C-alpha positions as semicolon CSV with decimal commas, in nm:
position;residue;x (nm);y (nm);z (nm)
1;X;-1,235;-0,020;-0,796
2;X;-1,180;0,283;-1,018
3;X;-1,506;0,437;-0,892
4;X;-1,387;0,394;-0,532
5;X;-1,054;0,553;-0,625
6;X;-1,229;0,854;-0,783
7;X;-1,454;0,898;-0,478
8;X;-1,162;0,896;-0,234
9;X;-0,960;1,129;-0,458
10;X;-1,240;1,388;-0,463
11;X;-1,258;1,380;-0,082
12;X;-0,882;1,434;-0,056
13;X;-0,884;1,728;-0,298
14;X;-1,158;1,900;-0,098
15;X;-0,992;1,845;0,240
16;X;-0,641;1,940;0,117
17;X;-0,741;2,306;0,084
18;X;-0,746;2,330;0,463
19;X;-0,377;2,236;0,488
20;X;-0,244;2,402;0,173
21;X;0,126;2,475;0,197
22;X;0,187;2,214;0,473
23;X;0,155;1,900;0,266
24;X;0,341;1,730;-0,016
25;X;0,272;1,419;-0,213
26;X;0,300;1,203;-0,521
27;X;0,059;1,088;-0,788
28;X;0,136;0,798;-1,020
29;X;-0,024;0,617;-1,312
30;X;0,058;0,326;-1,538
31;X;-0,123;0,171;-1,834
32;X;-0,061;-0,118;-2,073
33;X;-0,278;-0,260;-2,352
34;X;-0,224;-0,551;-2,589
35;X;-0,439;-0,653;-2,886
36;X;-0,430;-0,921;-3,152
37;X;-0,436;-1,285;-3,049
38;X;-0,494;-1,174;-2,690
39;X;-0,687;-0,871;-2,567
40;X;-0,545;-0,749;-2,237
41;X;-0,547;-0,426;-2,041
42;X;-0,371;-0,322;-1,720
43;X;-0,404;0,003;-1,525
44;X;-0,261;0,118;-1,194
45;X;-0,312;0,445;-1,007
46;X;-0,157;0,569;-0,685
47;X;-0,159;0,867;-0,450
48;X;0,052;0,964;-0,150
49;X;-0,001;1,266;0,076
50;X;0,241;1,362;0,354
51;X;0,206;1,633;0,618
52;X;0,489;1,691;0,864
53;X;0,499;1,915;1,168
54;X;0,751;1,962;1,446
55;X;0,638;1,657;1,642
56;X;0,353;1,505;1,440
57;X;0,332;1,359;1,090
58;X;0,037;1,232;0,886
59;X;0,065;1,014;0,576
60;X;-0,206;0,878;0,347
61;X;-0,155;0,621;0,069
62;X;-0,401;0,500;-0,192
63;X;-0,336;0,244;-0,467
64;X;-0,555;0,079;-0,731
65;X;-0,454;-0,205;-0,963
66;X;-0,679;-0,358;-1,227
67;X;-0,602;-0,608;-1,503
68;X;-0,817;-0,794;-1,755
69;X;-0,755;-1,050;-2,028
70;X;-1,000;-1,124;-2,310
71;X;-1,268;-0,929;-2,127
72;X;-1,231;-1,114;-1,795
73;X;-1,084;-0,953;-1,483
74;X;-0,764;-1,123;-1,368
75;X;-0,667;-0,877;-1,093
76;X;-0,864;-0,608;-0,912
77;X;-0,754;-0,449;-0,586
78;X;-0,780;-0,125;-0,391
79;X;-0,556;-0,047;-0,094
80;X;-0,564;0,254;0,137
81;X;-0,360;0,336;0,447
82;X;-0,331;0,622;0,696
83;X;-0,049;0,658;0,948
84;X;-0,017;0,908;1,233
85;X;0,322;0,939;1,404
86;X;0,431;1,125;1,718
87;X;0,804;1,186;1,743
88;X;0,967;1,104;2,078
89;X;1,325;1,177;1,973
90;X;1,532;1,205;1,655
91;X;1,517;0,826;1,613
92;X;1,208;0,700;1,798
93;X;0,835;0,759;1,760
94;X;0,489;0,623;1,835
95;X;0,257;0,531;1,549
96;X;-0,109;0,460;1,486
97;X;-0,213;0,311;1,153
98;X;-0,538;0,235;0,972
99;X;-0,541;0,020;0,658
100;X;-0,796;-0,116;0,413
101;X;-0,754;-0,379;0,140
102;X;-1,017;-0,495;-0,107
103;X;-0,871;-0,763;-0,336
104;X;-1,125;-0,949;-0,546
105;X;-0,900;-1,254;-0,590
106;X;-0,731;-1,314;-0,252
107;X;-1,005;-1,533;-0,101
108;X;-1,105;-1,282;0,168
109;X;-1,369;-1,013;0,201
110;X;-1,256;-0,656;0,254
111;X;-0,977;-0,644;0,514
112;X;-0,970;-0,353;0,759
113;X;-0,694;-0,318;1,018
114;X;-0,596;-0,083;1,299
115;X;-0,265;-0,093;1,483
116;X;-0,049;0,109;1,720
117;X;0,309;0,072;1,833
118;X;0,665;0,196;1,860
119;X;0,913;0,274;1,580
120;X;1,289;0,322;1,588
121;X;1,532;0,434;1,316
122;X;1,821;0,188;1,303
123;X;1,983;0,400;1,031
124;X;1,929;0,774;1,007
125;X;2,163;0,931;0,753
126;X;2,103;1,197;0,490
127;X;2,106;0,944;0,205
128;X;1,973;0,635;0,386
129;X;1,709;0,565;0,651
130;X;1,585;0,237;0,795
131;X;1,296;0,244;1,040
132;X;1,153;-0,064;1,212
133;X;0,840;-0,089;1,422
134;X;0,646;-0,326;1,645
135;X;0,292;-0,302;1,773
136;X;-0,045;-0,463;1,833
137;X;-0,364;-0,432;1,634
138;X;-0,696;-0,574;1,522
139;X;-0,796;-0,707;1,179
140;X;-1,158;-0,736;1,057
141;X;-1,217;-0,977;0,767
142;X;-1,391;-1,295;0,656
143;X;-1,257;-1,591;0,459
144;X;-1,455;-1,681;0,145
145;X;-1,521;-2,054;0,095
146;X;-1,676;-2,111;-0,252
147;X;-1,974;-2,348;-0,273
148;X;-1,944;-2,671;-0,469
149;X;-2,229;-2,545;-0,687
150;X;-2,132;-2,214;-0,856
151;X;-2,498;-2,111;-0,844
152;X;-2,492;-2,109;-0,462
153;X;-2,355;-1,830;-0,245
154;X;-2,012;-1,888;-0,086
155;X;-1,967;-1,952;0,285
156;X;-1,814;-1,667;0,487
157;X;-1,602;-1,755;0,791
158;X;-1,523;-1,472;1,032
159;X;-1,150;-1,475;1,112
160;X;-1,134;-1,128;1,269
161;X;-0,912;-1,088;1,571
162;X;-0,614;-0,929;1,738
163;X;-0,277;-0,916;1,563
164;X;0,089;-0,858;1,636
165;X;0,229;-0,605;1,389
166;X;0,582;-0,577;1,249
167;X;0,690;-0,317;0,998
168;X;1,004;-0,194;0,824
169;X;1,072;0,108;0,599
170;X;1,404;0,129;0,413
171;X;1,493;0,421;0,184
172;X;1,821;0,503;0,016
173;X;1,959;0,725;-0,260
174;X;2,167;0,514;-0,499
175;X;2,267;0,813;-0,713
176;X;2,169;1,179;-0,740
177;X;1,856;1,087;-0,938
178;X;1,790;0,726;-0,830
179;X;1,614;0,610;-0,513
180;X;1,528;0,266;-0,377
181;X;1,241;0,210;-0,132
182;X;1,144;-0,114;0,043
183;X;0,850;-0,131;0,284
184;X;0,756;-0,447;0,474
185;X;0,445;-0,509;0,686
186;X;0,335;-0,821;0,873
187;X;0,012;-0,878;1,065
188;X;0,034;-1,197;1,272
189;X;-0,305;-1,343;1,366
190;X;-0,427;-1,673;1,511
191;X;-0,613;-1,776;1,193
192;X;-0,399;-1,611;0,927
193;X;-0,078;-1,413;0,900
194;X;-0,065;-1,148;0,630
195;X;0,264;-1,010;0,500
196;X;0,329;-0,751;0,230
197;X;0,653;-0,645;0,064
198;X;0,661;-0,330;-0,150
199;X;0,991;-0,261;-0,329
200;X;1,033;0,029;-0,572
201;X;1,310;0,187;-0,778
202;X;1,255;0,551;-0,877
203;X;1,458;0,735;-1,141
204;X;1,402;1,112;-1,153
205;X;1,373;1,272;-1,497
206;X;1,352;1,621;-1,345
207;X;1,238;1,782;-1,018
208;X;0,874;1,682;-1,078
209;X;0,860;1,361;-1,284
210;X;1,006;1,017;-1,213
211;X;0,984;0,667;-1,357
212;X;0,897;0,399;-1,104
213;X;0,949;0,022;-1,124
214;X;0,767;-0,156;-0,842
215;X;0,718;-0,513;-0,719
216;X;0,447;-0,588;-0,461
217;X;0,429;-0,931;-0,294
218;X;0,135;-1,025;-0,070
219;X;0,136;-1,349;0,129
220;X;-0,134;-1,516;0,340
221;X;-0,040;-1,823;0,543
222;X;-0,395;-1,966;0,543
223;X;-0,595;-1,848;0,240
224;X;-0,916;-2,001;0,107
225;X;-0,875;-2,345;-0,060
226;X;-0,919;-2,193;-0,407
227;X;-0,663;-1,913;-0,353
228;X;-0,284;-1,919;-0,365
229;X;-0,077;-1,814;-0,066
230;X;0,139;-1,563;-0,255
231;X;0,037;-1,296;-0,503
232;X;0,295;-1,087;-0,694
233;X;0,235;-0,769;-0,894
234;X;0,499;-0,591;-1,105
235;X;0,428;-0,231;-1,211
236;X;0,588;0,045;-1,417
237;X;0,452;0,395;-1,354
238;X;0,505;0,762;-1,423
239;X;0,521;0,961;-1,097
240;X;0,449;1,331;-1,044
241;X;0,580;1,498;-0,726
242;X;0,381;1,764;-0,540
243;X;0,588;2,009;-0,340
244;X;0,918;1,937;-0,169
245;X;0,960;1,596;-0,007
246;X;1,213;1,476;0,251
247;X;1,562;1,399;0,120
248;X;1,525;1,025;0,179
249;X;1,164;0,920;0,230
């Protein structure tokens, strides 16, 4: 996963020179290590790039999470997303989104999704925004059914198909230096419904650095028999801000 993260990061750094001065973003990293009776290591990395014009906006997110205990991987995932929005008014917009998820422990192969739809800001104040969206899409993935004999290859069942997409983005400033963000996404399919909740509390130390406490919950209604429906990850990261970002993002 870390090699994939480095490869994508290099591509972004090369392409960003073409839009220098028009983009802003965030980079974050977290690390924890324990030794003694138990040897464990956890690392998480994240990137966010945002470009905003008069009518169009582009946003790219990349996140890697990896954890091991006593030399064995216990969590390993890479997630990337790109969203293009076209403003229709101060509150409404059209969106097109591409997403990719590679989680080694969720019981599915790599999941790739595309969706398009309509968004509307239910709340649009200087300190608080709440945007909801609805759309349609397509998800490409396969369910992994392990063989009874570990020496045999697992069975892959194609569950790709069209989806109904729901999304919600809530952002608020609790104090002058404290922000709360909560993003929800649901992809409703005939064979499986995938939902993700991403809640984060950010406390600014200065104009560039912030501490971030984050809880990510992923839920599949019909995972493989050997996988659980719900997966929860709690993270603590140091965040560095590039450029000037919107007041409430």
